[in-house]
C-alpha positions in Angstrom: -0.2 0.0 0.0 1.2 3.5 -0.6 -0.1 6.6 0.9 0.0 10.2 0.4 1.0 10.8 4.3 4.2 12.6 5.2 6.3 10.3 7.4 9.4 8.9 8.4 10.8 6.9 11.6 13.8 8.6 13.6 13.5 6.1 16.3 15.0 4.2 13.6 17.9 6.0 13.8 18.6 5.0 17.3 21.0 1.7 18.0 19.2 -1.3 17.5 19.4 -2.4 21.0 16.1 -0.1 21.5 14.0 -1.6 19.8 12.7 -4.8 17.8 11.5 -4.8 14.2 8.5 -6.7 14.2 5.4 -7.5 12.3 1.4 -7.6 13.1 -0.3 -10.7 13.1 -2.1 -11.4 10.1 -6.0 -10.6 10.8 -8.6 -12.3 8.6 -11.4 -10.3 8.3 -10.4 -6.8 10.3 -14.0 -4.1 10.6 -13.5 -0.4 11.6 -15.0 0.0 14.6 -14.5 3.9 15.2 -12.1 6.3 13.0 -11.2 9.6 14.6 -11.5 11.9 11.5 -11.2 15.3 13.5 -7.7 13.9 14.6 -7.0 12.4 11.2 -7.6 16.1 9.7 -5.3 17.4 12.2 -2.4 15.0 11.7 -2.7 15.8 7.6 -4.4 12.2 6.8 -4.9 12.1 3.0 -8.1 9.9 3.0 -9.4 10.8 -0.3 -8.6 7.7 -2.1 -8.8 5.0 0.7 -12.0 3.0 2.2 -13.0 1.8 5.1 -11.7 -1.9 4.4 -8.8 -0.3 3.4 -8.3 1.7 6.6 -9.5 -1.5 8.6 -6.3 -3.3 7.1 -4.0 -0.5 7.1 -5.1 -0.3 11.0 -4.7 -3.7 11.8 -1.5 -4.2 10.4 -2.1 -6.1 7.6 -1.2 -3.9 4.6 1.2 -1.2 5.7 2.5 1.4 3.6 5.6 0.2 1.9 8.0 2.6 3.5 7.0 1.9 7.3 9.5 -0.5 9.2 7.2 -1.2 12.4 9.6 -1.7 15.7 8.8 -2.6 19.4 10.4 -0.3 22.1 12.1 -1.7 24.7 11.8 -0.2 28.2 12.1 -0.8 31.7 9.6 0.1 34.6 9.1 0.7 38.4 5.5 -1.2 38.6 3.9 0.0 41.9 7.6 -0.1 43.1 9.3 -3.1 42.0 11.7 -2.7 39.0 11.1 -5.1 36.0 12.5 -4.9 32.2 9.7 -4.7 30.1 9.0 -3.5 26.5 5.8 -2.9 23.8 4.5 -6.5 24.6 1.4 -6.1 22.6 2.4 -2.6 20.5 4.1 -1.8 17.7 5.3 1.9 16.0 4.0 2.0 12.7 5.9 5.3 11.8 6.3 8.8 12.3 3.4 11.2 11.0 4.7 14.7 10.3 1.5 17.0 10.3 1.1 20.0 8.2 2.1 22.1 11.2 5.5 20.4 10.9 4.9 18.5 14.2 6.4 15.0 14.8 4.2 12.0 16.0 4.0 8.7 16.6 1.4 6.2 14.8 1.5 2.9 17.2 -0.7 0.0 16.8 -1.8 -1.6 20.1 -3.0 -5.2 20.4 -1.3 -6.1 17.0 0.2 -9.4 18.6 3.0 -10.7 20.1 6.6 -9.2 20.7 9.7 -10.0 21.6 8.9 -8.3 24.8 5.5 -10.0 25.5 6.9 -12.1 28.3 4.5 -14.7 28.0 1.3 -12.7 26.8 -0.3 -13.6 23.4 0.2 -9.7 22.5 -3.5 -9.2 21.7 -6.2 -6.5 23.2 -10.3 -6.9 23.6 -12.7 -4.5 22.2 -13.9 -3.1 25.4 -10.4 -1.9 26.7 -9.5 -0.3 23.2 -13.0 1.4 23.2 -12.5 2.9 26.8 -8.8 4.4 25.8 -10.1 5.7 22.6 -13.4 7.7 24.9 -11.5 8.7 27.5 -8.3 9.8 25.7 -10.7 11.8 24.0 -12.5 13.2 27.0 -9.2 14.4 28.0 -8.3 16.1 24.7 -11.6 18.1 25.0 -10.8 19.0 28.7 -7.5 20.4 27.6 -5.5 17.7 29.4 -2.0 16.6 27.6 -3.0 13.1 26.4 -2.1 10.3 23.8 -4.9 10.3 21.2 -6.8 7.8 19.5 -7.1 7.3 15.8 -8.9 4.2 15.7 -10.3 0.8 17.0 -10.1 -2.2 14.3 -12.0 -5.1 15.4 -10.5 -8.5 14.7 -13.5 -10.5 14.7 -11.3 -13.2 16.3 -12.0 -14.5 20.3 -9.4 -13.2 23.1 -9.1 -15.4 26.2 -9.1 -13.6 29.1 -11.0 -15.4 32.0 -13.8 -15.9 29.3 -13.2 -15.0 25.4 -13.9 -11.8 24.4 -14.2 -10.1 21.2 -10.7 -8.8 19.9 -9.3 -5.4 18.7 -6.5 -3.1 17.8 -6.3 0.6 18.9 -4.2 2.8 16.9 -2.5 5.5 19.2 -1.0 8.9 18.4 1.5 10.8 20.7 4.2 13.2 20.7 6.3 10.2 21.4 6.2 6.7 23.3 9.8 7.7 25.1 9.3 6.8 28.6 10.7 7.6 32.2 11.1 3.6 31.9 13.0 4.1 28.7 15.6 6.0 30.4 15.7 3.8 33.3 16.4 1.1 30.7 19.2 2.4 29.4 20.9 3.5 32.4 20.9 -0.3 33.5 23.0 -0.9 30.4 25.5 1.2 31.7 26.6 2.7 28.5 27.7 6.1 28.7 27.6 7.0 25.0 24.1 5.2 24.5 22.8 7.4 27.3 24.4 10.3 25.8 23.1 9.7 22.6 19.5 9.0 24.0 19.4 12.2 25.4 20.2 14.0 22.5 17.7 12.3 20.5 15.0 13.3 23.1 16.2 17.0 23.5 16.3 16.9 19.6 13.2 16.1 19.3 11.0 17.1 22.1 12.9 20.3 23.3 15.0 21.4 20.7 15.2 24.6 22.6 17.7 22.7 25.0 20.2 22.1 22.4 22.3 24.6 22.9 22.5 24.9 26.3 25.5 24.5 28.6 23.6 21.9 30.7 21.6 20.1 28.4 20.9 17.0 31.0 19.8 19.3 33.9 17.5 21.5 31.4 16.0 18.4 30.3 15.4 17.0 33.7 14.0 20.6 34.9 11.1 20.9 31.7 10.3 17.1 32.3 9.9 18.3 35.9 7.9 21.0 35.2 5.4 19.5 32.5 4.5 16.5 34.9 3.8 18.6 37.6 1.5 20.8 35.7 0.0 17.7 34.3 -0.9 16.1 37.4 -2.6 19.3 38.7 -4.6 19.2 35.6 -5.6 15.4 36.7 -6.8 16.5 40.1 -8.9 20.1 39.0 -11.0 17.1 36.9 -11.2 14.5 39.6 -9.3 11.9 36.9 -7.5 9.3 38.9 -5.1 7.1 36.6 -4.6 4.2 38.6 -1.2 2.9 37.2 1.5 5.4 37.4 4.1 3.5 37.1 7.6 4.7 35.5 6.8 3.2 32.5 3.4 5.1 32.0 5.0 8.3 32.1 5.9 10.0 29.2 8.7 13.0 29.2 6.7 14.7 26.7 4.0 15.3 29.7 1.3 13.2 28.1 -1.0 11.3 29.7 -0.8 7.9 28.3 -2.3 4.7 29.1 -6.1 4.7 30.4 -6.4 1.0 31.4 -7.8 1.0 35.3 -8.3 5.0 35.0 -11.6 6.4 36.0 -12.8 9.7 37.0 -14.3 10.1 41.1 -17.9 10.6 41.4 -18.1 11.8 45.4 -15.1 13.7 46.3 -13.2 11.3 48.1 -9.6 12.2 47.9 -8.4 8.4 49.1 -10.3 6.7 46.2 -8.2 4.2 44.3 -10.2 2.4 41.4 -7.7 -0.4 40.4 -8.4 -3.7 41.3 -4.8 -4.2 42.0 -3.9 -1.1 44.0 -4.7 -2.6 47.4 -3.1 -0.3 49.0 -4.0 2.7 47.1 -0.2 3.8 45.8 -1.9 5.8 43.4 -5.4 7.1 45.0 -6.4 10.2 43.6 -4.7 12.2 46.7 -1.4 10.2 45.9 -1.1 11.1 42.2 1.7 13.9 43.7 3.5 12.2 45.3 4.1 9.5 42.7 4.5 11.9 39.8 7.6 12.9 42.1 8.7 9.6 43.0 8.6 8.7 39.0 10.8 11.6 38.6 12.9 11.2 41.3 13.7 7.8 39.7 14.1 9.7 36.3 16.5 12.2 38.0 18.6 8.9 38.9 19.2 7.7 35.4 20.5 11.4 34.2 23.3 11.8 37.2 26.1 10.8 35.2 25.2 13.7 32.5 24.2 16.2 35.6 27.9 16.2 36.7 31.0 14.6 36.5 30.8 14.6 40.5 28.7 11.8 41.9 27.8 14.5 45.2 27.5 17.6 42.9 25.4 15.4 40.8 23.1 14.7 43.4 23.0 17.9 44.3 21.6 19.4 41.3 18.8 16.5 41.0 17.9 17.6 44.2 17.4 20.8 43.3 16.0 20.4 40.2 13.2 17.8 42.1 12.7 20.5 44.4 11.3 22.3 42.0 8.1 20.0 41.5 5.5 21.0 44.7 5.7 24.7 44.1 4.9 24.2 40.4 2.2 21.8 41.0 0.7 23.5 43.8 1.2 27.0 41.8 -0.8 25.0 38.7 -3.1 23.5 41.3 -4.6 26.5 43.2 -4.3 28.3 39.3 -6.8 25.9 38.0 -9.4 25.4 40.9 -9.3 29.1 41.5 -10.5 29.3 37.8 -13.3 27.2 38.7 -14.4 29.2 41.2 -14.5 32.3 39.1 -11.1 33.9 40.0 -8.9 34.9 37.1 -5.7 35.6 39.2 -5.5 33.1 42.3 -3.4 34.8 45.5 -2.1 32.7 48.8 -5.1 34.4 50.3 -7.4 32.6 48.3 -6.2 29.1 49.1 -8.2 28.5 52.3 -11.3 29.4 50.5 -10.2 26.4 47.8 -9.5 24.1 50.3 -12.2 24.6 52.7 -14.7 23.6 49.8 -12.8 20.2 49.2 -13.3 19.5 53.0 -16.8 20.0 52.7 -17.3 18.2 50.0 -15.3 15.6 51.2 -17.2 15.7 54.4 -20.3 15.3 52.7 -19.4 13.3 49.8 -20.5 15.9 47.3 -20.4 15.0 44.0 -16.9 16.2 42.5 -17.9 17.7 38.8 -21.9 18.4 39.9 -20.6 20.5 42.7 -18.5 22.6 40.4 -21.4 22.8 37.9 -23.9 23.9 40.8 -21.8 26.8 41.8 -21.2 27.7 38.1 -25.4 27.7 37.5 -26.1 28.6 41.1 -28.7 26.1 40.8 -28.5 24.4 44.2 -30.4 21.3 44.2 -31.5 19.5 47.6 -28.3 17.9 48.7 -26.5 17.4 52.4 -23.6 19.5 51.3 -25.5 22.3 49.8 -28.1 22.6 53.1 -25.2 22.5 55.9 -24.4 25.5 57.7 -21.0 25.1 56.7 -21.5 25.3 53.2 -23.9 28.3 53.3 -21.1 30.2 55.3 -18.3 29.3 52.7 -21.0 30.6 49.9 -21.3 33.9 51.5 -17.5 34.3 51.8 -16.8 33.0 48.1 -19.5 34.9 46.6 -18.0 38.0 48.5 -14.5 37.0 46.7 -15.7 36.9 43.7 -17.9 39.9 43.2 -14.1 41.6 42.6 -13.8 39.6 39.7 -15.4 40.6 35.9 -17.6 37.8 34.8 -16.9 35.2 37.0 -19.6 32.8 36.1 -18.9 33.1 32.3 -15.2 31.6 33.0 -16.8 29.2 35.5 -18.6 27.9 32.3 -15.3 27.6 30.3 -13.3 25.7 33.1 -16.0 23.4 34.5 -17.1 20.1 32.4 -20.8 19.2 32.9 -20.0 15.7 31.3 -17.2 13.5 32.3 -17.1 9.5 31.1 -19.4 8.4 34.1 -17.5 5.0 35.2 -21.1 3.2 35.2 -22.1 5.2 32.2 -19.1 4.3 30.2 -19.2 0.5 31.5 -22.8 0.1 30.2 -21.9 1.6 26.6 -19.0 -0.8 26.7 -20.7 -3.9 27.1 -23.6 -3.2 24.9 -20.5 -2.3 22.4 -19.4 -5.6 22.7 -22.8 -6.9 22.0 -22.4 -5.2 18.3 -25.0 -2.3 19.7 -22.3 0.9 19.9 -25.6 3.7 20.2 -24.4 4.4 23.5 -20.8 5.0 23.2 -21.1 7.0 20.5 -23.6 9.2 22.5 -21.1 8.9 25.3 -18.3 9.8 22.8 -20.3 12.8 21.3 -21.0 13.9 25.1 -17.4 14.3 25.9 -16.3 15.5 23.4 -17.8 18.9 24.2 -17.8 18.6 28.0 -18.8 22.3 29.1 -22.1 22.0 26.9 -25.0 20.3 28.3 -25.7 16.8 26.7 -28.5 15.9 25.4 -28.8 12.6 27.7 -28.8 14.2 30.9 -28.2 10.6 32.2 -24.7 11.2 31.2 -24.4 13.8 34.0 -25.7 11.8 36.8 -23.0 9.8 39.6 -23.4 6.1 39.8 -25.1 4.5 42.8 -23.8 5.8 46.2 -23.2 2.3 47.8 -21.6 0.7 44.5 -17.6 0.5 44.4 -16.3 0.9 41.5 -13.6 -1.2 40.4 -11.7 -1.1 37.3 -8.8 -3.4 35.5 -6.0 -3.2 33.7 -7.3 -4.2 30.5 -4.1 -6.8 29.4 
């Protein structure tokens, strides 16, 4: 197949020990389930001469552009604190696309079959988890949160054996790159200074070209990654997003969110919430996400020590100074975002207690995270334990007094407080139906989360799940 897409693959210019050339498993009858036309336009993908049937062949890995040489990347990672050598066990990088704006992005298949890094797995993916990643990543993008994107889901029309047989699928994922903290960890444990320097130069050239002329590029790389991650986690917190599996192999140095396996959004504001079925101790609970990010970034800093300074003690000091920037960067962004959610344009330190107090009351009364801010925005306080409490009425009086100094605070709040998020129970319902050949609810929910600041046509999408139901998510592997 020959496509008129602007592509190349700079990752192949790196030493071959960083990847393995792979081929996707042949799929007999692939079929296109969902395709992201808006994203395709952004990427400059010309679809004028390609049918849905051809797309299914392409995005299943059956018939690729003749210039593409797919590869699986190797990396390591701390998974729930334990170190492992990993790699793309069920994914392959098809190529790198050059967008009309000149940006370079990865085009990756997920669920395309075994690779040298599959570690006994089948390399496949089920339809439900792939549709889940498609929808949640598009919801995150609509919320203005840096994220990998989903271009398509192709159904393989073959059963995937998990606890029970499930319909198989392949996701096409787009990201600035798939370079992870875990990639740096794998290189560091190789103990090859030349390879480490070559890879750092590659990452700077690809993601941070302004740093190329810097006298201390590794230090500035660490600084940039820390700042991006601090702001990213603050954005997660501002919408009640719980990633669920914040292992170092799931932290991209580009600052994008990746891997939407056991993730979910808060219904009631309970900071200790951890949705993942394997997170038994709440390591990656909502309130622990900033600490988990800093832990991961500390592991990242460790991989750069030899490049930060030739003296080990001096290198450690540089790393500690850079890591100390995480907390102030995170809290500045955190309070800025929550200030916007309350109609405050320029947050001041004296406003912090106002934000903290509201969250305390929301936790005390188990108030719905998203709908509380919607109610504040619309000034429509429904009957609830929170809004009827004397503590809230006292807080509300102070808040109204504060925003009386702002210009059009409620207009600002309409732009920053989503009315609809991928509610866990609704998304699960949509995925069950989609796996039974009915994608109507999935499509309706997808449309709603792509316009999160507008009232959805289906108001069921704004209602939280049953209060007494503990929602659990799974990795989908």
